[in-house]
N, C-alpha and C positions, 0 to 999 in steps of 0.2 A: 407942463409939469404942474401938479396940484400944489396949492399953497400949503406950507407946513402948518400943522396945528400947534397952538401954544402948549397943549398937553404933551405933544411929542417933544417940543423944545425943552420943556421942563425936565424931561427924563435924562437930559444930558448935562444937567446942572451940577452933577457931582455929589448930590446928597446921598448919604449912606443910610439905607433903610434899616429899621430896627431888626428885621429878620436876618440881616447879614450876620448878626451875632449868634444865630441859632445853628450852630455847627452840630455834626453828629455827636461829638463829645458832650455838648450841652444837653442834647436830647437824652442821651443815655444817663447822664448825671441826674437829670430831672426824674427819670424813671426810678433810678436808685434811691432817690429821696423819699419815695413812697414804698420802698422795700421790694421793688421789682428789678431784676437784673437781666439786661439783654445779653444775648450770646454774640453780638456783633453784627447780626443780620438785621438791617434796617432799610426799609423801602419807603420812599416818599409817595404818598397817595395823591390822587388828583384833587386839589383844593386850591382855590385862589384867594378866598377871603382869609382863611387861616392857614396854618401849616399842619399837616396831618401825616403821621408816620406809622407804618405797620412794623412791629418789632417782635422778633422771636425771643422767647425767654429761655434762660439757662434751665430753669425749673418751672413747671406749670404752676399757675396761680388759680385757685378755685376751678380747676379743670381746664384752664385756658393755657395753651402753649404759645399763643400769640396774642398780643394786645395792640390797640390803636391809641396812640398818644396824640392829642389835639392841642396845639399851642395857639391861643386866641390872639387875634390881631390887636396889638396894643391900642388902647383908646377907643375901640369900637363899642364894647359893652361895659357897663359897670359891673362890679362884683355882684351886686344885688340882682342885676338882670341875668347874668350867667347862672346864678344859683336858682333863679326862678325858672329858667329853662330846664335845669337839671331836676328840679322838683316836679315839673310837669312830666318829664320823661319817667320819673319814679312813679307817679300816679298811673301813667299808662301801663307800665310794666306790672304794677300791682294789680291792675285789672286784666292781666294776662293778654295784653295786646302786644304783638311782636315788634316792639320798638327797641332799638339798641341804645341803651343809655349808659352813662358813666358809672364806673365802679367807685365804691367808697373806701377810703383809706384814712384811718385816724378820725373817723366820724365825719368826714367831709368828702365831697366829690370834686372840689376845686382846690388846686394847689398852686404854689409859686416856686419857681426855681430859675436861677440865671436871669432874673428880670422878666420872666414870662409867666403868665397864668396858663395853667394847662389842666387837662383832665385825661383819664385813661378809661377806655372802654374795651369790652371783649372784641376780638376780631371775628367778623362774620362773613363767610363767603356767600356768593350768589351771583346771579346774572341779571341783566336787564329784563323786565317783564315783557312778554309778548302782547303788546297792546292791541294787536289785531285779533286776538283771541278773546271772545266775549266772556268765556268762563273765567279767564284771568281777570278781566275788568270787574266782573261781578264779585269775585273773591276780594279784590282790592276795595271795592265799594263797601263790602261788609265791614272791613276793618277801619275804613275811614269813618264810617258811621259810629263805630265804637270809640275811635279817637275823639270825635266831636261830642259824643255823649259825656265823656270825661271832661272835655274842654268847656262844655257849657255849664259845668257844675259851679264854677266860680271864675271871676276874671283874673287876668294878670294885673298886678299892682304896679310894676315898674317897667315892663316891656311895652314898647310903643304899639299903636294900632296901625292898621293898613288904611290910609286915608289919602285924600287929595293933597293935603298940605305936605305930608312927608314924602309922597311918591311922585308929585308933579310940580307943585308950586315952588317948594324949596329947591329941588334939583334944577328946575328951569332957571330960577333966579341965580343960583350958584354958577351954573354954566355961563350965563350971560355976564355976570359980575366979574368972572375970572377970565373973560375973553377966550373961552375954550373952543368957540365955533369960528371957523374961518370967515372973514368978512364977506366973501363972495356968496356965501350961503346963509349967513346969520339971519338976515331979514326974513327969508323964506321959511327957515326953521322956526323962528320966533312966532311968525304969523300962524303957521300950521299948529304949533304947540298950543298957542293961546286958544285957537278955535277948538281944539280937542279938549282942553281943560274946561272950557265953558260948557261943552256938551256933557262932560263927565260930572262936573259939579252940580249941574241942574238935572241930571238924569234920574238919580234915585238917592236923595238924601237919607232915605230909610236906613241904608246900610253903609254907605260910604261917607256920609257927612256927620254932622253933630246932632242929628235928630234924637229925641228922647226915646224913640221906638227902635233904637238900634238893634240889629240882629247879630251883632258881633259876638264871637265866642273865641276861646283859645284855639289856635290852629297850628298845624305843622308849619304852614306859611310858605314853604318852597317845595311843594310836593310834585316835582317833575320826575320822569322815569329814572333819572340817575340817582335819586334818593330812595329808590325802592329796590331792594335786593330780592330776587326771586329764586326760590328753591323748588325744583320740579316735584310733582305730586308723588313720584315713586321714591322719594328720599326723605329721611327724617327731617322734621321741622318744615314740612312742605308749605309753600305759599309765600306771601310777601313778608318782608322785614323792612321796617321803615327806619331810615338813618338820618342823621344831620338835622336836628331841631334848632340849628343856629339862628334861623330866621323866624322862629315861633313868635307869633304876635296875635293880637286881637283882630278879627276880621270876619267877613261873611263866609259861611261854610263852603260856598261854591269856589272860593279861592283854592281849596285843596283838590278840586276836581278838574278845573278847566285846563290845567297844564298837561293833563293826561289825554287830551283830545287833539286829533290831528287830521289832516286831509280836507276834502271838500265838505260841504254842508251835510250831504247825505251820510258820509262816513262819520262825521262828528256827532250827528244825531244818533246813529246806531251805537257808537261808543258811549255816549252819555246815557242812553237807555240802559245799556248793560251795567254801567256804574251805579245808576240809581236803582236798578233791579236788586243789586246786592245791598246798597245803602239802606233802602227802605225796609229791608228785613229787620233792621235794628233801630232805625231812627227816621222820623218823618223829615222830608225835605221840602222847604218852601219854594215853590216853583217861581215865585217872583224873583228869586236870586238868579235865575237864568238870564235875565236882562242885564246882569252885571258882568257877564263873561267878557264882552268886548271892552267895556270901560276898564276892567281889571287888566286886560291884555295891554291896553294903551298906557296905563299907569306903569306897568312893568317896562314898557318900551322907553318911556321918558327916563325913568329911574336908572335903567341899565346904562345909558350913555353917561350920566353923571357919575355912576359908580366906577365905570372904566376910567374916566378922567381923573377922579379923585385918587385912584389907586396907581396912577401912571408912574409914580416915583418908585414903586415896588418893582424890581427888575423882572419878576415873573410875568408882569403884564405886557410890556413891550415884546417879550419873547413869544407869548401865546396869542396876543392880539395885534399883530403888526399892521393890520389893516385899519386900526382905529385912528380917528382924528383927522384924516385927510378930507379935502372937499368932497371927494367921491363918497366917503362914508356918510357925511352929513347930508348930501343930496339923497342918498339912499334912505336916511332917516326921514327926510321930508316926504319922500314917496310913501313910506310906510305909515306915517302919520295921516296922510291923505286917505290911504286905504282904511285906516282905523276910523277916521271920521265918518266914512261911508258905512263901515260895518256897525258902528254904534247906532246909526239911524235905521238899520235894517231890523226886521222882526227877529226877536231872539229865537234860539233853538227851542223846539217844543218836544217834550216827551210826555207820553200818555199818562 
């Protein structure tokens, strides 16, 4: 039997999570506080970091019969950081980029009710994009370039940057300081993690570190396929619609591309070529950033484990991630770190 993880043990400590107070009545009361009234049909949407609900309205608002209410995780972002995300979404929509941003009520997009900060957005349907279709990737690439053109116009003032400190050093130190890794695998994980961090930190300070020549711009930040809603070409509003700017931050442009790549090296090269074919119709892409794909993937790997551990007291996490925290889980992380150490040292993907 695997040694139990301290994170798993903490989940049984009896702590009441703040979201326990977010009942359907609290959700509907929040909506009513901005003048919208649900008809009782409320559906929880897939979201772990925040709580997000699709709500049918008694009467349409601005042509919308359904809205999506997002209740921000307490303590994660400051009011200024959330409003900066909303302002970025507003800039993108003003540039006619298909981003689904929050609606304004009473002159603001951020509201409070029942002890929660929340926003309300239009409900938009769609399906996952077919990423094996190069025309779809090219289409997405065009809009990513337009997002980055707006993002490059000025920096975020309050939202953090994607860097080694926030995505590797601090998560590593927190996991070790809080004894989140079983002792039988802790040494191997620490060694592999430190080796990976050394490679990343020395790899390209141009965009990941503190160098004055930083190429960081405002990004979507979490542009995986689940955050792109696709409408087929034969329907109104065809193409991609980008949702969930919750992780918007400063970083290299390639951060918004690499999560759309999958498969072996040949497949990823083809996918990247299609993305850049569309991207470079609107904005140039610095090929030096291709060397950052594997370092960025490794940062996400380290950060993800700390994210799960920090959220373990939220009941939705043990339910949806029952495999987390065991010795087997951490041994798997060690194996993946070793794979990433090798990948970082390989030649980066090359597109013409």
